[in-house]
GUVO-611196 format. One record per residue (C-alpha): residue number from 1; residue in one letter; z, y, x. Coordinates in nm, 4 decimals. Layout:
N
NUM; A; Z; Y; X
...
//
This chain:
122
1; X; 13.6264; 10.1234; 9.7439
2; X; 13.3216; 10.0910; 9.5173
3; X; 13.0720; 10.3766; 9.5054
4; X; 12.9858; 10.5019; 9.1546
5; X; 12.6374; 10.4541; 9.0141
6; X; 12.4743; 10.7711; 8.8814
7; X; 12.1415; 10.8433; 8.7107
8; X; 11.9408; 11.1471; 8.8166
9; X; 11.6652; 11.2942; 8.6005
10; X; 11.3660; 11.4924; 8.7107
11; X; 11.0191; 11.6024; 8.6065
12; X; 10.7197; 11.7887; 8.7396
13; X; 10.4049; 11.9150; 8.5731
14; X; 10.1007; 11.8308; 8.7866
15; X; 9.7790; 12.0317; 8.8029
16; X; 9.5306; 11.7661; 8.6934
17; X; 9.4733; 11.4000; 8.6131
18; X; 9.3506; 11.3105; 8.9587
19; X; 9.4977; 11.0831; 9.2203
20; X; 9.5924; 11.3574; 9.4679
21; X; 9.7660; 11.5766; 9.2050
22; X; 9.9737; 11.2846; 9.0776
23; X; 10.0712; 11.1613; 9.4252
24; X; 10.1468; 11.5071; 9.5658
25; X; 10.3457; 11.6133; 9.2592
26; X; 10.5449; 11.2909; 9.2492
27; X; 10.6188; 11.3126; 9.6226
28; X; 10.7411; 11.6704; 9.5754
29; X; 10.9666; 11.5614; 9.2890
30; X; 11.1126; 11.2595; 9.4695
31; X; 11.1687; 11.4578; 9.7896
32; X; 11.3439; 11.7365; 9.5982
33; X; 11.5744; 11.4928; 9.4165
34; X; 11.6635; 11.3207; 9.7436
35; X; 11.7268; 11.6452; 9.9336
36; X; 11.9227; 11.8248; 9.6607
37; X; 12.1523; 11.5249; 9.6190
38; X; 12.1817; 11.4424; 9.9916
39; X; 12.0490; 11.0891; 9.9387
40; X; 11.8780; 10.8329; 10.1587
41; X; 11.6646; 10.5455; 10.0332
42; X; 11.9625; 10.3160; 10.1003
43; X; 12.1485; 10.4987; 9.8214
44; X; 11.8727; 10.4385; 9.5649
45; X; 11.9095; 10.1373; 9.3357
46; X; 11.5885; 10.1832; 9.1320
47; X; 11.3510; 10.4457; 8.9981
48; X; 11.1741; 10.4549; 8.6627
49; X; 10.8712; 10.6844; 8.6528
50; X; 10.6980; 10.7886; 8.3344
51; X; 10.3796; 10.9862; 8.2894
52; X; 10.2384; 11.1587; 7.9860
53; X; 9.9449; 10.9686; 7.8293
54; X; 9.6951; 11.2128; 7.9837
55; X; 9.7830; 11.0990; 8.3394
56; X; 9.5965; 10.7793; 8.4227
57; X; 9.4411; 10.8362; 8.7675
58; X; 9.7259; 10.6788; 8.9712
59; X; 10.0669; 10.5163; 8.9509
60; X; 10.3418; 10.7697; 9.0380
61; X; 10.5400; 10.4962; 9.2146
62; X; 10.2773; 10.4843; 9.4892
63; X; 10.4012; 10.8237; 9.6082
64; X; 10.7559; 10.6898; 9.6410
65; X; 10.6290; 10.3924; 9.8401
66; X; 10.4640; 10.6328; 10.0849
67; X; 10.8024; 10.8068; 10.1262
68; X; 10.9784; 10.4871; 10.2386
69; X; 11.0844; 10.3282; 9.9107
70; X; 10.9486; 9.9814; 10.0031
71; X; 11.2785; 9.8050; 9.9277
72; X; 11.3561; 9.9984; 9.6076
73; X; 11.2490; 9.8550; 9.2688
74; X; 11.0100; 10.1010; 9.1021
75; X; 10.8649; 10.0975; 8.7511
76; X; 10.5951; 10.3106; 8.5883
77; X; 10.5497; 10.3568; 8.2148
78; X; 10.3830; 10.5935; 7.9700
79; X; 10.5701; 10.8579; 7.7698
80; X; 10.5410; 10.8614; 7.3907
81; X; 10.2375; 11.0620; 7.2776
82; X; 10.4219; 11.3290; 7.0782
83; X; 10.1939; 11.5953; 6.9281
84; X; 10.2399; 11.9271; 7.1060
85; X; 10.4288; 11.7785; 7.4020
86; X; 10.3829; 11.9328; 7.7454
87; X; 10.0780; 11.7790; 7.9176
88; X; 10.0467; 11.6309; 8.2689
89; X; 10.4160; 11.5571; 8.3279
90; X; 10.5600; 11.2942; 8.5613
91; X; 10.9266; 11.2187; 8.4945
92; X; 11.1741; 11.0045; 8.6818
93; X; 11.5126; 10.8506; 8.6305
94; X; 11.6633; 10.7517; 8.9634
95; X; 11.9673; 10.5239; 8.9724
96; X; 12.1765; 10.5851; 9.2828
97; X; 12.5059; 10.5013; 9.4465
98; X; 12.6811; 10.8278; 9.5281
99; X; 13.0298; 10.9657; 9.5485
100; X; 12.9106; 11.2896; 9.3838
101; X; 13.0852; 11.3467; 9.0521
102; X; 12.8523; 11.3816; 8.7507
103; X; 12.8844; 11.7624; 8.7298
104; X; 12.7581; 11.7935; 9.0906
105; X; 12.4459; 11.5808; 9.0408
106; X; 12.1345; 11.7948; 9.0804
107; X; 11.8713; 11.7096; 8.8193
108; X; 11.5355; 11.8497; 8.9281
109; X; 11.2687; 12.0054; 8.7063
110; X; 10.9751; 12.1624; 8.8907
111; X; 10.6749; 12.3782; 8.8123
112; X; 10.5995; 12.3946; 8.4389
113; X; 10.8477; 12.1141; 8.3699
114; X; 11.1365; 12.3583; 8.4102
115; X; 11.0702; 12.4487; 8.0456
116; X; 11.1704; 12.0949; 7.9429
117; X; 11.5336; 12.1416; 8.0387
118; X; 11.6186; 12.5071; 8.0871
119; X; 11.9859; 12.4110; 8.0668
120; X; 11.9736; 12.2074; 8.3881
121; X; 11.6486; 12.3059; 8.5636
122; X; 11.6974; 12.4041; 8.9275
//
């Protein structure tokens, strides 16, 4: 029986535009998404990371690689520079194979990024 493909969203606001803040924040976000949805890297099809234009010190995907995502396709891109948008945010969209129905998927918004999606923030 085929396993459904689901997309999981998440975001975290990091403290600063420095390598350590970006890597630590992204690792926290990825780890939280994986734990809250009971996933292993074998369940992950791909991950798209985006960062606000003020984050340029490191690629967020590097944090996922350090967590064991060597075989998972990862992509980094820049968010649209919308005036007044929340600064220093790393977002992800993770495509996974899971038997969880859509209503049980845990989207993860951490630190200041909880304000982005108060309707689904954990």
